[in-house]
N, C-alpha and C positions, 0 to 999 in steps of 0.2 A: 384228217377225215374230211371226206366231201360228203355233205348233207344237202339234201333237196326237200323243201317243204312244199307240199301240195295244199294250198289254201293258206298261203303265208300272212294274209291280211287280218286273220283274227286276232283277237286280243290277247289270249294265250300264246297263240303261235308265233305272232310276231317278236313277242317278249322272248320266247325261247330262241328264235332265230338270231336275235341280238346278243343274248347270252352266250350261245355257242360261238359266234363270230369273235366275241371278247376273249373266249377261251382259245382262239387260234384256228378253229375249223373253217374250212371253205363251205360257205353258205349260198345257196340259190333258192329261188322260190318262184312259185306262181300264185295267181289268184284271177277269178273273173271280175272282182270289184274290190278296191281297197280304199277306205274312208280314213279321216283323220281320227285320232292322232295317229294310227298305224302308218299311214302313207308317209307323214312328214319324219317319224322316227326311223323307218326303213331307209328312207332317202338319205337321212344323216349318216348312216353307216355304209352307204353305198349298196343296201340291199333291196332296194325297191326294183321289181321287175321292170324291164324295159317297156313293156305294153301289157295290158290286162287280157286276161283269157288264157286258156290251156294250151299248152304246146308240147306233144309228145316228142319232138325231137329234143327237148331238153333232158330227156331221161336216157342215160346211157349207162352201159355196163361199168363205167369207171366210177360210179356213184356208189359210196359205202353204204349210205343209209337214206332211206325216204321216211319222212315223217308226215302222216296224213292226218288233216284236220277235219272237224265235223262238218265244216261248210261244203266240203267235197261230197260227190255222189258216188254210189257204187260203180257207176259205168263212166267215171270221170277218165278221160281219154290218157291222161299221164298215168294213173293209177293203172289201167289196163295195160299200159306199155311196160310198166315196173314190173307186173305180176308176170307177163310174157317173158321178161329178161330174167327172172327168178331173183330180183333184187330183195334185199332185207326191208320190210316195210314195218314200220313202229307206228302205233298210235301214240298220241301226245303222252299220255299217263304211263304207257309201256317204256317210253324213251326217259321219262323222268326217273323211273325205276332204274333203268340201265346206267343213268348217271350216278344214281344214289345208293346201288346195291351194296357197296362197302361201306356205307356209313351208317350211324344211328339215326333211324328215320323216326320222326315224330310227325303224326298224321292228325289232323283235325277234321272231324265229321260232323254230320248233323244236319238239320233241316234249316237251321237258323244259327247265326252267330259265328261261322267258321271264319269269315275275313277279321271279324274283331278280334277273335281269339288269337287266331295267328299273329295279327299286327301286334297286340300285346306282347306275345312271347318275342317276337322279334325286337320290340322296342326295349324289352328288359335285356335280352342278350346283347343288344347293341350298347346298351347304357353300361353293361358289366365288362365290355370289351372282349366278348367271347366270339370266336370265328364260327359261322354256319352259312349253310347255302339254304335256299328257301324257294317256295313256290307259293304265292298269295293272289287272290283273286280281285285285287284292286291296285291302283298306282298309289304307292305310300309315300308321303313325305319323307325326303332323306335316302330313298331307295330309287335308283334310276329305272330298273326294270322290274316285272313282277315275278321274275324267275332268276336264280342265280346258280351257277354251277363252278365250283373251285375245288380246293384240295381240303377244304373244312371237313373236320371229322363228323359233323352232324347235318341233318336237313330237316326244316320245318316245312310240312307241306300241307296245304289246304285240300282236304279230299273231298272232291265233289262226287255226288251220287249219279251224275248224268252220264249218258253213254261215251264209251271211249272213242269209237270212230264208226263211219259208215259201214265198215266190215268188222267191227268188233263192239257187239251190242252189250258187253258188260259194263257196269259203272266203273267210272275211273278209280275210285278209292279202293277197288278189289285188287289192283296192281301193286300197291306200295309196301304192303307187309310191314307195318309198324312195330318199332319196339316199345314206344309210348302212343296211345291211341286216345282221342277225346272223341266223345259223342255228347252233343250239347242238347239234343232234343230230336222228336220225330213229330212232324207235321205234314200230312200228304201233300205231295207237290209232283210237278212232272207228269200229268195224268196221260199225256200222249204217249209216254213211254212205260208208266205203271198205271194200269187201268182201274187198280183197287188199291184200297189202303192196305190190305193184307200183303199185296204183291210189293208194294212200296217198302213196307216193314221188313219184309224179308231180306232185302238188300242190305240191311243194317246188321241183320243176323249173320249174313254171309261176310260182312266186313269184320265182325267181331272173330270169325274164324280165321281171318288172315293175320290177326296178331301173333307176334312171334312168341314162342314158347317161353313162359315165365315174364312176358311183357307186363306192361301196365296199360290198364283201361280206367280212365277218370271219365265220369259221367254225372249228368245232373239228375240227383236223386229224386226230383219232383216229377219226373217224367215216368208215367206207368210202363210205357213200352221199353224204356231203357232199364228200368228195373228188371223186366222179364229177360233182356238180353244179359244182364249181369247175372242173374240166377243161373245161366246156361253156360257162363265162361269158366270152367274149370281148369284150364291151363294157363290163365292169366291172373295177375293181380289186380284186385280192384280197389278204387279210390273215389268214392263218390263225393259230390260237392253240393251246397245248397247256397241259398241267398244269404250273404254275410249281414251282421247285425249293421245298421245304418240309420242316418237321419239326414233331413234336409233343413239347413238354416240359411236364410238370406240368399236363397237360389243356388246353394252349393251343397253337393252331397258329400257327406263324410262317413267314413267307415270306422267301426270299431275293431281294433286289433290288439294283440298283446302288447304292443307299443304306444297304446293310447289312440285317441281319434285322429284320423288322417284324413285331410280334405283331398277331394279327386276332381279332375277336370270333366271326366264322364260322368253320366247319370243315368237313372233307369234300373230296375230291378234285372232286366235282361242283361244289362251290360255288367252289373255287379256279378252276376252269375258267370258271364263270360270270363271276368277277371279271376275268379276262385278257379275255373279251369285252367287258366294261364298260370296261376299260383302253383297248382299240382304239377304241371309239366316242368315248370322252371325248378322247383324243389327237387324233382326227379333228376333233372340235369346237374344238380350239386350247387344250386344258388340258395343262399340263406333267406329264409322267410323276410327277414328284416330288410334285406338288400333289395328283394323283389318290392316290397312296399315302398321304400324309398325311389326306385325307379318308375314304377307305375304311376306315382302322384304327378308327373310330367307328361303322362299319355294323354293327348287331346282326341283320340279317337281315329278311325280309319276314313278314308274319302268316301263320301256318300252314305256313311253310317252315321246317323245323327249330327250331320256336319253343320255347324253354324255358318252360314254365308252371307249374313247381314245383320246388323244391329244399329239401332239408334237408341236413344234414352227411353223411348216409348213403344218400339217394336223390335222383335227378334224374328229372323227366318231361319229355318232349318230346312236341309234337304236330306232324304234318306232313300236307301235302296228298297225298302220295304214294299212288297207287293203281294206276298202270299197272306192268307187270314192271319196266321199265327205273328207273323212279322208286323203285321199292319196294327193288330190288337196291343202287341207289346209295346210298339214305338208310340202310338197315340197315347197310351196309358202313362208311359214314362215322361212325356211332354207334359201332360196335364198335371202329374203329380209334382214335377219340378217347378212347375208355374202355377200353382194353386190358386195365385191371386190374379191371373191374367186370363183373359179371353183366348182359348186355343182354337184356332181355325185350321183344320186337317184337309189337305186336298190329295187324292190319291188318283193314279191312272191305272186302269185296268189294261195291261199290255202283253201279258204273256199267254201263251196257249191255254194253261189251266185257268188263268183267272177269266178269259173270254169264252171259256167253255159254258154252256147254259146249265150243264148239270152240276159242275164243280162251283159255280157261282153262289149255290146255297151254302157253300162252306164260309162265306163272309158274313153270315148272320151275326149281329151285335158286335162285330169287331171294332166299330168305331164309335161306341156308345160313351167312351171317356172323354171325347171332345166336346166343346161347347157348339160347334158347327162343322158339319162334315160336308165335303163336296167330292164326287166321283166323276171322273171322265174317262170316256172311251171314245175310240175312233171306228166308226163302221167299216171304214176302208181297211183298216188293220184286221177285222173280223173276216173279211171278204178275201184279203191277201192269205190268211192263215187256212181257208177253206173251211171255216165253222159255220155253225148255224147262226142266223141273225137273233141278235139279241135286242130288245128295247129299252128304254129309259125306264119304262114301269117295271120290267123284268129286273132292272139292276135295284131300283128303290126297294121292291118288295124281298129281294134277296138279302139285303143289309139289315132289314128290320129285325130286331126292334131299334137299331140304330137308325136315326132319321138322317137320310142323305139327300142332298141336291144334285142331280144328274145332268151333265152336260155331255153332247156328242160333238162339239165344236169347241176346240182348244181357245179359240179367239174370245169365246164368251166368257171362260173361265178366268182368263187374264183381266178382261175388262171388268168383270164383276168385283175381283180381288182389288183392283186399282181404285174402284168406286167406293169401297169401304173405307170407314173411320177406324184405323187399326191402332189407334193409341191403347197402350196397356194390352197388347195382343201379342200372341206367337203364331207364326204361320208355319205350318208344316208341309212340305211338298213331297210326297211319297210317289217314286215310280222306279221301275227298271228301264224306262225308256226316257223320253224327253218332252212329252206334251205337246208332239207334233213340231219338233225342231226348236222349242223353246230353249233359249239360253238361260237355265234357271239362275245362275249367278248374277247375271245382268238384271233379270226380272227382279230379284230379290232387292237389289240396290234400288230399284224404282219404288218398290213397296214401302222401304224405310225412308 
């Protein structure tokens, strides 16, 4: 098979390119800009384009498949050439389904927790020696790529609700047709695509309708919108989950099970809920509950999901991908509950289209109240680049009320402030889907401790 990737440099796209290359496909690709780590990883496999930019002459009739990434535009010259030649053009999720259509498909959806739940399932399956394919939204320890295609009988897929491609405006997760589906929760996001909450919720109802006949839907029972979806799921089996019995002793979270109290490396109610979703999936796949708990005790978390990046006797630093209001609230509360006797300083970056939208900003009301000190950073240049209405530091301060936050629009002031503080008996939580204007969070964390 000869496959060409338009916009090969994307996080998901370059991983798929490597996965198909390792499967024996002939792979080529193009992009107008490719950054690390994509650049180095593509170069390692000889897949890095010789030059940046779009080249219609690379599109020829002997290509079997074109895979189109979201970074490309509708008028991309390579896309236009492929359409002119009548080549088969797939979106990323459409081609994932093409590779997984003869497998048992497990799809993890929801506004939050997708990567963590997927990672937990992969951890347990690998621990049990079960063969599987996967698609996950983060680089995981022990897994070279974020996507794998083989002859495995099952595939675990992190199901994103964002758009499939520039010419396919459907959410990605509508392509996968799961036999086992997870919905972790619904909290409005991606307002540039789903302008109202009702429109956003509708996508999850559509996802429910894609579950295979007599398939399983496991969902968090504490979410009102998910309960409504479950009530309308007549053709599937339902298995709700809740927060398990747990306690925190000496900074370690322990859960109550039929096999006694078991200590975990993870913590936070949202992560315990994620764990119960993973349990339901694994049991449906034939894993004994006792074996699941034995395996999950060694799970340390997914990258950038409450990931500990520095520790000393007096100070701990975590980084987290949290950026939406629901994620921010859950993560902040989890850290404060785990470290009740320490000062928790939470610092987050407004970076996404939704978070920098002046109207959506009001959704952040009260979401950092669990912390002892809260800092919010945004870059005015990012707002300008996204073509959004200007916001001020006062706008941000007022939006977060009743949470009291200190707002900065210069990343160097954030780092200088944190370095100047006495961080004895403190936990610093760095939350962003960006990088605080190019800050290496791991190196910075080491400076703080």
